[in-house]
C-alpha positions as CSV (number, residue, x, y, z in Angstrom):
1,M,82.8,-71.9,-49.4
2,N,82.2,-75.4,-50.7
3,R,78.7,-76.5,-51.5
4,S,77.8,-78.7,-48.7
5,T,78.9,-75.8,-46.2
6,L,76.6,-73.6,-48.5
7,N,73.5,-76.0,-48.4
8,S,73.8,-76.2,-44.8
9,L,73.7,-72.4,-43.9
10,K,70.7,-72.5,-46.6
11,S,69.0,-75.3,-44.5
12,Q,69.5,-73.1,-41.2
13,Y,68.3,-70.0,-42.6
14,I,65.2,-71.6,-43.8
15,V,64.3,-73.3,-40.4
16,L,65.3,-69.8,-38.4
17,L,62.8,-68.1,-41.1
18,S,60.1,-70.8,-40.2
19,L,60.4,-70.3,-36.8
20,M,60.3,-66.6,-36.8
21,M,57.0,-67.0,-38.9
22,A,55.5,-69.3,-36.5
23,L,56.2,-67.1,-33.8
24,A,54.8,-64.4,-35.6
25,L,51.3,-66.2,-35.6
26,V,51.1,-67.5,-32.2
27,C,52.1,-64.4,-30.4
28,P,49.3,-62.1,-31.5
29,A,46.8,-64.9,-30.4
30,S,48.3,-65.4,-26.8
31,A,48.6,-61.5,-26.4
32,Q,44.4,-61.6,-26.9
33,N,44.3,-63.9,-24.2
34,V,46.6,-61.9,-21.5
35,A,44.3,-59.1,-19.9
36,S,45.1,-55.6,-19.6
37,P,46.2,-54.2,-16.5
38,E,43.4,-52.0,-16.3
39,E,41.1,-54.9,-15.9
40,Q,42.6,-56.9,-13.6
41,P,40.0,-57.0,-10.6
42,G,40.2,-56.0,-7.0
43,S,39.0,-56.1,-3.6
44,I,37.3,-54.7,-0.8
45,A,37.2,-56.0,2.7
46,G,36.6,-54.5,6.1
47,T,35.6,-55.4,9.8
48,V,32.2,-54.2,10.6
49,M,32.0,-52.7,14.5
50,D,29.3,-51.2,16.7
51,P,29.5,-48.0,18.6
52,N,31.0,-50.1,21.5
53,G,34.0,-51.7,19.3
54,G,31.9,-55.2,19.2
55,A,32.3,-57.0,16.3
56,V,28.6,-57.1,14.0
57,S,28.5,-60.5,12.4
58,G,25.8,-61.4,9.6
59,A,26.0,-57.7,8.4
60,R,24.7,-57.2,5.1
61,V,27.2,-55.8,2.6
62,A,26.2,-54.7,-0.5
63,L,28.5,-53.3,-3.1
64,E,26.5,-51.1,-5.7
65,G,27.9,-50.1,-9.2
66,P,26.2,-48.0,-11.8
67,T,24.6,-50.7,-13.2
68,P,22.6,-53.6,-11.9
69,H,24.9,-56.2,-13.5
70,E,27.7,-54.1,-11.4
71,S,26.8,-55.1,-7.8
72,Y,28.4,-57.4,-5.1
73,T,26.8,-58.3,-1.8
74,G,28.3,-60.4,0.9
75,F,28.0,-60.8,4.7
76,T,30.2,-60.3,7.7
77,R,31.6,-63.1,9.7
78,D,31.4,-63.9,13.1
79,N,34.2,-61.5,13.9
80,G,32.8,-58.8,11.8
81,F,34.9,-59.3,9.1
82,F,34.0,-59.2,5.3
83,E,35.9,-59.3,2.1
84,L,34.4,-58.9,-1.6
85,R,36.7,-60.2,-4.3
86,N,36.7,-59.9,-7.9
87,V,35.5,-56.5,-8.0
88,K,35.7,-54.9,-11.2
89,S,38.3,-51.8,-11.3
90,G,37.9,-48.5,-12.8
91,V,34.5,-48.6,-12.0
92,P,32.9,-46.5,-9.1
93,F,31.0,-48.6,-6.3
94,R,29.6,-47.5,-3.0
95,V,29.4,-49.9,-0.1
96,T,26.5,-50.3,2.2
97,I,26.2,-52.2,5.3
98,H,23.0,-53.0,7.0
99,A,22.2,-54.7,10.0
100,Q,19.0,-54.9,12.4
101,G,18.8,-52.6,15.0
102,F,21.5,-50.4,13.4
103,A,21.3,-47.5,11.0
104,D,22.7,-48.1,7.6
105,W,26.4,-47.3,6.8
106,T,27.3,-46.0,3.4
107,T,30.5,-45.0,2.0
108,A,31.3,-42.5,-0.8
109,P,32.2,-43.7,-4.7
110,I,35.1,-45.9,-4.3
111,V,37.0,-46.5,-7.7
112,L,39.6,-49.2,-7.4
113,G,42.6,-49.6,-9.3
114,A,44.1,-52.8,-11.3
115,G,44.5,-55.8,-8.5
116,Q,43.8,-52.9,-5.9
117,Y,42.7,-54.3,-2.5
118,K,40.8,-52.1,-0.6
119,L,40.5,-52.2,3.2
120,L,38.0,-49.9,4.9
121,T,39.3,-49.1,8.4
122,D,35.8,-46.7,9.7
123,C,32.9,-49.7,9.4
124,I,31.1,-48.5,12.8
125,L,27.5,-49.0,12.8
126,Q,25.5,-46.4,14.8
127,L,22.4,-47.0,16.9
128,E,19.2,-46.9,14.6
129,E,17.0,-43.9,16.1
130,V,13.8,-45.2,17.1
131,Q,11.5,-42.6,16.5
132,T,8.1,-43.1,18.8
133,T,5.4,-40.9,17.7
134,V,2.3,-40.6,20.6
135,N,-1.4,-39.5,18.9
136,V,-2.9,-37.4,21.6
137,G,-6.5,-37.0,20.6
138,Y,-10.0,-38.3,21.7
139,S,-13.0,-40.1,21.1
140,S,-15.9,-38.0,19.9
141,V,-18.2,-40.8,21.1
142,R,-16.8,-40.7,24.7
143,V,-16.6,-36.7,25.0
144,A,-20.4,-36.9,23.8
145,K,-21.1,-39.5,26.9
146,E,-19.1,-37.2,29.2
147,Q,-21.2,-33.9,28.1
148,V,-24.3,-35.9,28.5
149,A,-23.2,-37.1,31.9
150,Q,-22.6,-33.4,33.1
151,Q,-26.1,-32.6,31.6
152,E,-27.8,-34.8,33.3
153,K,-26.1,-33.1,36.6
154,Q,-27.8,-29.7,35.6
155,R,-30.8,-28.4,37.5
156,V,-32.3,-25.1,38.0
157,L,-32.2,-23.8,41.3
158,G,-30.6,-27.2,42.1
159,I,-34.0,-28.4,41.3
160,F,-35.6,-28.5,38.1
161,P,-34.2,-30.7,35.0
162,N,-32.1,-28.7,32.8
163,F,-30.7,-31.8,31.2
164,Y,-31.4,-30.3,27.1
165,V,-29.1,-27.4,27.2
166,N,-25.3,-27.7,26.2
167,Y,-23.0,-25.0,27.8
168,D,-19.7,-26.6,26.3
169,P,-17.9,-24.3,23.8
170,D,-16.8,-27.6,21.7
171,P,-19.9,-30.0,21.7
172,A,-19.6,-33.4,20.4
173,P,-22.3,-35.1,18.8
174,M,-24.9,-37.5,20.4
175,T,-24.9,-41.1,19.6
176,A,-28.5,-42.2,18.7
177,K,-28.1,-44.4,22.0
178,L,-27.2,-41.2,24.3
179,K,-30.4,-39.4,22.6
180,F,-32.6,-42.0,23.7
181,K,-30.7,-42.1,27.3
182,L,-30.8,-38.7,27.8
183,A,-34.8,-38.6,26.6
184,L,-36.0,-41.2,29.2
185,R,-33.7,-39.8,31.6
186,V,-35.8,-36.6,31.6
187,A,-39.1,-38.7,31.5
188,V,-38.5,-41.0,34.7
189,D,-36.9,-38.1,36.8
190,P,-38.7,-37.5,39.8
191,V,-39.1,-33.5,39.4
192,T,-40.7,-34.4,36.2
193,I,-43.6,-36.7,37.7
194,F,-43.8,-34.5,40.2
195,G,-44.4,-31.9,37.9
196,I,-46.9,-33.8,35.5
197,G,-48.9,-34.1,38.9
198,F,-49.0,-30.5,39.6
199,I,-50.1,-29.5,36.0
200,A,-52.5,-32.1,36.3
201,G,-54.0,-30.3,39.4
202,L,-54.1,-27.4,37.5
203,D,-55.7,-28.6,34.4
204,Q,-58.2,-30.3,36.9
205,A,-59.0,-27.0,38.7
206,G,-59.5,-25.5,35.1
207,N,-61.6,-28.4,34.1
208,T,-59.8,-29.1,30.9
209,P,-59.5,-31.1,29.0
210,D,-63.3,-32.2,29.5
211,Y,-62.6,-35.1,31.6
212,Q,-65.0,-36.1,34.8
213,Q,-63.9,-34.4,38.0
214,G,-63.1,-36.6,41.2
215,A,-60.1,-38.9,41.3
216,K,-60.8,-40.5,38.1
217,G,-60.6,-37.4,36.4
218,Y,-57.4,-36.5,37.8
219,G,-55.9,-39.6,37.1
220,Q,-57.0,-39.3,33.3
221,R,-55.9,-35.7,33.5
222,F,-52.5,-37.3,34.8
223,G,-52.2,-39.7,32.6
224,A,-53.0,-37.4,29.6
225,V,-50.1,-34.9,30.6
226,A,-47.8,-37.9,31.1
227,A,-48.6,-38.9,27.4
228,D,-48.2,-35.3,26.1
229,G,-44.5,-35.1,27.6
230,V,-43.3,-38.7,27.0
231,T,-44.4,-38.1,23.2
232,D,-42.9,-35.1,23.1
233,I,-39.5,-36.0,24.4
234,M,-39.3,-39.6,22.7
235,I,-40.2,-38.5,19.2
236,G,-38.6,-34.8,19.2
237,G,-35.7,-35.4,21.8
238,A,-34.8,-39.3,20.8
239,I,-36.5,-40.9,17.9
240,L,-36.7,-38.0,15.0
241,P,-33.4,-37.0,15.9
242,S,-31.8,-40.2,15.4
243,L,-33.5,-40.8,12.0
244,L,-32.8,-37.4,10.8
245,H,-29.1,-36.6,12.4
246,Q,-29.8,-34.0,14.3
247,D,-29.1,-32.5,17.9
248,P,-32.2,-31.9,19.8
249,R,-30.2,-30.1,22.6
250,Y,-30.5,-25.9,23.2
251,F,-26.6,-25.1,22.6
252,Y,-26.0,-22.0,24.9
253,Q,-24.5,-18.7,22.9
254,G,-23.7,-16.6,25.8
255,K,-22.1,-14.1,23.8
256,G,-22.2,-11.4,21.1
257,T,-24.9,-8.7,21.1
258,T,-28.0,-8.8,22.8
259,R,-30.0,-8.9,19.3
260,S,-27.8,-11.9,18.0
261,R,-28.8,-13.7,21.4
262,L,-32.6,-13.0,21.3
263,L,-32.7,-14.1,17.6
264,H,-30.1,-17.4,18.3
265,A,-33.0,-18.2,21.3
266,I,-36.3,-17.7,18.9
267,G,-34.9,-19.5,16.3
268,F,-34.1,-22.5,18.3
269,P,-37.9,-24.0,17.3
270,F,-36.9,-23.7,13.7
271,V,-33.2,-24.3,13.4
272,C,-30.9,-27.0,14.7
273,R,-27.5,-28.4,14.8
274,G,-27.1,-31.6,12.9
275,D,-24.8,-34.2,13.7
276,N,-22.4,-32.9,11.3
277,G,-22.2,-29.5,13.1
278,Q,-24.1,-27.6,10.4
279,I,-27.1,-25.4,10.8
280,Q,-30.5,-27.5,9.8
281,P,-34.0,-26.6,9.5
282,N,-35.3,-28.3,13.1
283,Y,-37.5,-30.7,11.5
284,S,-37.1,-33.1,14.8
285,G,-38.5,-30.5,17.0
286,L,-41.4,-29.3,15.1
287,G,-41.9,-33.0,14.1
288,G,-42.0,-34.1,17.8
289,D,-44.6,-30.9,18.5
290,L,-46.7,-31.9,15.7
291,A,-46.8,-36.0,16.2
292,A,-47.5,-35.3,20.0
293,S,-50.5,-33.2,19.3
294,A,-51.8,-35.2,16.9
295,L,-51.5,-38.5,19.3
296,K,-53.6,-36.3,21.7
297,N,-56.6,-37.5,19.7
298,A,-55.7,-41.0,20.6
299,Y,-56.7,-40.2,24.1
300,Y,-58.3,-36.6,24.7
301,P,-62.1,-36.6,25.2
302,Q,-64.0,-36.4,21.9
303,S,-64.7,-33.2,22.4
304,N,-60.9,-32.0,22.7
305,R,-60.5,-33.5,19.4
306,G,-60.2,-32.3,15.7
307,A,-57.6,-31.0,13.2
308,G,-58.0,-27.3,14.9
309,L,-56.9,-28.5,18.0
310,V,-54.0,-30.3,16.9
311,F,-52.5,-27.3,15.2
312,G,-53.7,-25.0,18.3
313,H,-51.8,-27.7,20.7
314,F,-48.6,-27.4,17.9
315,A,-48.5,-23.8,18.1
316,L,-48.9,-23.2,21.6
317,D,-45.9,-26.4,22.0
318,T,-43.7,-24.4,19.5
319,A,-44.0,-20.8,21.0
320,E,-43.7,-22.7,24.8
321,R,-39.9,-23.9,23.1
322,A,-39.1,-20.5,21.9
323,V,-39.8,-19.2,25.6
324,S,-37.9,-21.7,27.2
325,S,-35.1,-21.1,25.1
326,L,-35.2,-17.6,25.9
327,A,-34.9,-18.2,29.5
328,Q,-31.7,-20.6,28.8
329,E,-30.0,-17.9,27.5
330,F,-30.8,-15.1,29.5
331,L,-32.2,-16.6,32.9
332,F,-31.3,-20.1,33.6
333,R,-27.4,-20.1,33.0
334,R,-27.1,-18.1,36.2
335,L,-29.5,-20.4,38.0
336,T,-28.3,-23.7,36.8
337,K,-26.2,-25.6,39.6
338,A,-23.4,-28.0,38.2
339,K,-23.0,-26.6,34.8
340,P,-19.2,-27.2,33.3
């Protein structure tokens, strides 16, 4: 082998060695820029239909992964088709489809393989269940109005007003307006006015209070009896019950032992039901009797005035209230017309 041939082979060897070294440097860098097969993204597609087989357009398709950053969102086209591309492979995703008027549709976790194209074939939305709740209740004010309207029809023997007794087992509290309405209803009832005239005649016959005799005296007694009744019913049946939130009515018990019914009736002048349904001292009834007795000093003759007479009338009115309650509990129930 001559020298020129040797030099030629040597040059070729050096060139080949240089090429091999260059490839060794370039190939690793290029390999870093090529994604591994496991990291190749995939796609999920499908067609959203309603129960009748019609396409659902504009439905929101959400692809939710383990983290907020691994989520995809899209919308169906006019033909109901959707396609979510570049979905990360090897990660579990849930597909949720939401459309107005339909119940949400959700898949089990889906894990795409490298470059996999997943076609969902059962995207059928069901109609949303409409839950209607009907609240059947009542207004306590309306019930109270109905109960008072019923009470205004109650009359002993069909004649005498018996408006201030409640036979309803579930009474509703009266509003202040109803309390005044009921008090005025009693005050202007024709039978009440007739009763005032009758009592005034008895007072005229007994010459009490110490007014003169004759028509003028009868008129004075009629006015005094009317004033007694109106002040008592308005103060004890409307004004104080409204201010103190107490119920001025007698609540018929009708059950239990005779002893319990007696105590219930006799105790009425001293205890009453509050608007909150609780038993309370009857400040309204006692206050009404005391105020009406005190006001008599304003229009009774001078000889019939004084503290002794005030408290005497107060005690008499309270005793009359207890007797009336006993009659309500044991007698008037049977004689009252238009009771519920």
